N, C-alpha and C positions, 0 to 999 in steps of 0.2 A: 440459360438464365434460371436462377433458383427462385422458387416461390417465396414471397415475403410472408412473414407471420402476421397475424392480426395486430399484435402490439407494435410492430415496426410500421405497418401500413397506416396506423392511426397516429403516427408521429410520436410514439412513446406515451400516449395519453393513459395507457394502462399501467405505466411504470409506478405511478403514485400508489397504486393498490397492491403492489407486490409486497409480500412478506419478507422481512429481513432474514437472511440465513443465520445459522448459529455462528458461523465464521465471522460474518459482518458485525453481529452483536458483540462477539468477543473482542474483535479488533477495535471496535468503537470504544469499548470500556477500557481497553489497554491504552489507547491514545489519550483517553481522559485521565487515567491514573498515573501512567509512567511519564516522567519528564524526559522525552527522547533527546531534546536539544542539550540538556545538561549531561546526560549519559554519553552522548556522542562526543561532546567536548572533552570529557574525562578519558575516553578511549583514544581519542586522537593524540593526546599527549604521549601515550605509550606506543602508538602504532608506528611501525617502521617507515622511515622516509625513503624516497627514491634515491639511489646512489649506485654504488658498485654492487654488481650481482643482479639477482632477480628482482624485477619490479614488484612492489606490493599490490595486492588487489585493492580496488577502491572500496 
């Protein structure tokens, strides 16, 4: 059995004091700025459909 950390043992009560990483800050800003739903709708029009040959990646 692995030893639990203090943060896990306290039911994540220290999670609210954790500093956001640079990656989390960047991705949060990108989610706010870039309209992902509209972009994926435009890409889906040109994305290959399943049929003969190799299946496309999702």
